C-alpha positions as CSV (number, residue, x, y, z in Angstrom):
1,M,0.0,0.0,0.0
2,D,1.5,3.4,-1.0
3,V,1.5,6.4,1.2
4,R,-1.6,8.0,-0.3
5,E,-3.7,4.8,0.0
6,F,-2.5,4.4,3.6
7,Q,-3.5,8.0,4.4
8,K,-6.9,7.6,2.8
9,K,-7.5,4.4,4.8
10,L,-6.6,6.3,8.0
11,M,-9.1,9.0,7.1
12,D,-11.8,6.5,6.3
13,L,-11.1,4.7,9.6
14,M,-11.3,8.0,11.5
15,A,-14.6,8.8,9.8
16,F,-15.9,5.3,10.9
17,A,-14.6,6.0,14.4
18,I,-16.5,9.3,14.6
19,E,-19.7,7.6,13.5
20,N,-19.1,5.3,16.5
21,N,-18.6,8.1,19.0
22,K,-14.8,7.7,18.7
23,Y,-14.9,4.1,20.0
24,L,-13.5,1.1,18.1
25,T,-12.4,-2.4,18.9
26,C,-9.1,-4.0,17.9
27,R,-11.0,-6.4,15.7
28,Q,-12.7,-3.5,13.8
29,V,-9.3,-1.9,13.2
30,N,-7.8,-5.2,12.0
31,D,-10.8,-5.9,9.8
32,F,-10.5,-2.5,8.3
33,F,-7.0,-3.4,7.0
34,R,-7.6,-7.1,6.4
35,N,-6.9,-7.0,2.7
36,E,-3.8,-4.9,3.1
37,K,-0.2,-5.8,3.9
38,I,0.2,-4.0,7.2
39,S,3.2,-4.6,9.4
40,E,3.2,-4.7,13.1
41,E,5.0,-1.4,13.2
42,Q,2.3,0.2,10.9
43,F,-0.4,-1.1,13.2
44,T,1.4,0.5,16.1
45,L,1.4,3.8,14.2
46,I,-2.3,3.4,13.4
47,Y,-3.1,2.9,17.1
48,Q,-1.0,5.9,18.0
49,Y,-2.8,8.1,15.5
50,L,-6.2,7.0,16.8
51,K,-5.2,7.7,20.3
52,S,-3.9,11.2,19.3
53,Q,-7.3,11.9,17.8
54,G,-9.1,10.9,21.0
55,V,-10.3,7.5,19.7
56,A,-10.6,4.7,22.4
57,V,-9.7,1.3,21.1
58,E,-10.9,-1.6,23.2
59,G,-8.4,-4.4,23.6
60,M,-5.4,-2.3,22.6
61,D,-2.2,-3.5,24.3
62,S,-1.1,0.0,25.3
63,Q,-4.4,0.4,27.2
64,K,-3.6,-2.6,29.2
65,E,-0.2,-1.1,30.0
66,Q,-1.8,2.1,31.2
67,Q,-3.8,0.2,33.7
68,R,-0.7,-1.0,35.5
69,P,0.8,1.2,38.4
70,I,2.7,4.1,37.0
71,E,5.9,3.0,38.7
72,E,5.7,-0.4,37.0
73,V,5.1,1.1,33.6
74,T,7.7,3.8,33.6
75,E,10.5,2.3,35.6
76,E,10.8,-0.7,33.3
77,A,11.9,1.5,30.4
78,Q,15.6,1.7,29.5
79,A,16.9,5.2,29.6
80,D,19.0,6.6,26.8
81,P,22.4,8.0,27.9
82,L,22.6,11.7,28.5
83,T,24.6,13.8,26.1
84,S,27.5,15.8,27.5
85,E,25.3,18.9,27.0
86,E,22.5,17.3,29.0
87,E,24.9,16.1,31.8
88,E,26.2,19.7,32.1
89,Y,22.6,21.0,32.1
90,L,21.5,18.6,34.8
91,R,24.5,19.4,37.0
92,E,24.0,23.1,36.8
93,Y,20.2,22.8,37.2
94,L,20.5,20.7,40.4
95,E,23.1,23.2,41.8
96,S,20.7,26.0,41.2
97,L,18.0,24.5,43.3
98,T,19.3,26.0,46.6
99,F,15.8,27.0,47.4
100,A,14.8,23.4,47.5
101,M,16.4,22.7,50.9
102,E,13.8,21.2,53.2
103,K,13.3,22.5,56.7
104,P,12.5,20.0,59.5
105,G,8.8,18.9,59.2
106,E,8.2,21.3,56.4
107,K,6.8,18.7,53.9
108,E,4.2,17.4,56.4
109,A,2.9,20.9,57.0
110,L,2.8,21.6,53.3
111,F,0.9,18.4,52.5
112,A,-2.1,19.5,54.7
113,R,-2.1,23.1,53.4
114,A,-1.8,22.0,49.7
115,Q,-4.7,19.6,50.1
116,Q,-6.8,22.6,51.1
117,G,-5.9,24.3,47.8
118,E,-3.5,26.9,49.2
119,R,-1.5,28.0,46.2
120,E,1.5,29.2,48.1
121,A,1.8,25.7,49.7
122,V,1.4,24.0,46.4
123,N,4.2,26.1,44.8
124,R,6.6,25.5,47.7
125,L,5.8,21.8,47.8
126,A,6.6,21.6,44.0
127,E,10.0,23.4,44.7
128,L,10.9,20.7,47.2
129,Y,10.3,18.0,44.7
130,F,12.0,19.6,41.7
131,P,15.3,17.8,42.5
132,M,13.5,14.4,42.5
133,A,11.7,15.3,39.3
134,A,15.0,16.2,37.6
135,K,16.7,13.0,38.7
136,L,13.7,10.8,37.6
137,C,13.7,12.6,34.2
138,A,17.4,11.7,33.8
139,E,16.6,8.1,34.7
140,H,13.9,7.9,32.0
141,H,15.7,10.1,29.4
142,T,15.1,9.5,25.7
143,T,17.1,10.9,22.8
144,E,13.7,12.1,21.3
145,L,13.4,14.8,24.0
146,F,16.0,17.1,25.3
147,L,16.4,16.6,29.1
148,G,15.9,20.3,29.9
149,D,12.6,20.3,28.0
150,M,11.4,17.2,29.7
151,I,12.2,18.6,33.2
152,Q,10.3,21.8,32.4
153,E,7.2,19.9,31.1
154,V,7.3,17.5,34.2
155,N,7.6,20.5,36.6
156,L,4.6,22.1,35.1
157,S,2.7,18.8,35.2
158,L,3.6,18.4,38.9
159,L,2.3,21.9,39.7
160,C,-1.0,21.1,38.1
161,A,-1.3,17.7,39.8
162,L,-0.5,19.1,43.2
163,G,-3.3,21.7,42.9
164,Q,-6.0,19.0,42.5
165,N,-6.8,18.8,46.3
166,Q,-5.9,15.1,46.8
167,E,-4.3,13.3,49.7
168,L,-0.6,13.9,49.4
169,S,2.5,11.9,50.5
170,D,6.0,11.2,49.2
171,Q,4.7,8.1,47.2
172,V,1.8,10.0,45.7
173,I,4.0,12.9,44.5
174,R,6.6,10.5,43.1
175,G,3.7,8.9,41.2
176,M,2.7,12.4,39.9
177,I,6.2,13.0,38.6
178,L,6.4,9.6,36.9
179,N,3.0,10.2,35.3
180,G,4.2,13.6,34.1
181,I,7.2,11.9,32.5
182,Q,5.0,9.3,30.8
183,E,2.7,12.0,29.4
184,A,5.7,14.0,28.1
185,L,7.1,10.9,26.4
186,Q,3.7,10.0,24.9
187,E,3.2,13.6,23.6
188,R,6.7,13.4,22.0
189,E,5.8,10.1,20.3
190,Q,2.6,11.6,19.0
191,E,4.5,14.7,17.6
192,K,7.0,12.4,16.0
193,F,4.2,10.4,14.4
194,Q,2.6,13.5,13.0
195,D,6.0,14.7,11.8
196,D,6.6,11.4,10.0
197,C,3.1,11.6,8.4
198,L,3.9,15.1,7.2
199,V,7.2,14.0,5.7
200,A,5.4,11.2,4.0
201,K,2.9,13.7,2.5
202,V,5.8,15.8,1.2
203,S,7.5,12.7,-0.4
204,S,4.2,11.6,-1.8
205,L,3.4,15.0,-3.4
206,E,6.9,15.3,-4.8
207,A,6.8,11.8,-6.3
208,A,3.3,12.4,-7.8
209,V,4.3,15.7,-9.4
210,K,7.4,14.1,-10.8
211,E,5.4,11.2,-12.2
212,L,3.0,13.6,-13.8
213,T,5.7,15.7,-15.5
214,E,8.4,13.2,-16.4
215,D,6.9,12.4,-19.8
216,E,6.5,16.1,-20.8
217,E,9.2,17.9,-22.7
218,E,8.9,21.0,-20.6
219,E,8.2,21.1,-16.9
220,R,4.6,22.1,-16.3
221,K,3.3,24.1,-13.4
222,F,0.1,22.6,-11.9
223,S,-2.3,24.7,-9.9
224,I,-3.3,23.5,-6.4
225,E,-6.8,22.9,-7.7
226,E,-5.5,20.7,-10.5
227,L,-3.3,18.7,-8.1
228,S,-6.2,18.3,-5.7
229,V,-8.3,16.6,-8.4
230,I,-5.4,14.6,-10.0
231,L,-4.0,13.3,-6.7
232,D,-7.3,13.1,-4.8
233,M,-5.9,15.3,-2.0
234,D,-7.6,18.1,-0.1
235,A,-6.5,21.5,-1.5
236,E,-5.7,22.9,2.0
237,E,-3.6,19.8,2.7
238,I,-1.6,20.5,-0.4
239,R,-1.1,24.1,0.6
240,D,0.2,23.0,4.0
241,V,2.7,20.7,2.3
242,L,3.9,23.4,-0.1
243,R,4.3,25.9,2.8
244,L,6.5,23.3,4.5
245,T,8.7,22.9,1.5
246,G,8.8,26.6,0.7
247,D,7.4,25.9,-2.8
248,N,5.0,28.3,-4.6
């Protein structure tokens, strides 16, 4: 199946999912691609795409993984080694957290105040856990996401989670941090998938235009409307691809 056919299949599957209130079963997804040669990796991308569009897929393996405790899911992952730049960043960042020194009994007092929704307590409690968040980010580092960016995202996630008025403890906050790491990694995976799809669209458009013009003596300029009809692609989608490549 070429890129355009694959993309059309995805669009058709998404339309089917919308008709079913964004709910599918694994069997429905498999049946949709029954007559196509789809690899396991492609199926993984399909499931990732559906998830990024808010579609729930019953029986999907990743959903089973999400039902396990956060620590079990995230701590099994093998971290990629830090680059020298990231090692330097981590060292300087941890050294800068002088404000994160805990006073005797401070956390316990903050737990109670933060559970009452006191913003000042929430902010201070987050500061005390910034060093733990940074170290856990390093332990779950991936080359797909710069360590500094991951730490910033996880810190923001921690602040939001702490403000949800739930019972707090060391273990609960550690779980919040690990959940924030997992969300950051999943978001990066979705972005990478969307980037890969966009690259595929560019390649598909370039190949199609080349095929259309290779038999002509002089290179012909096609309008977006002509390409939309010939290639069976949405005109706005073609404009997005052309903007990306800088073509007129």
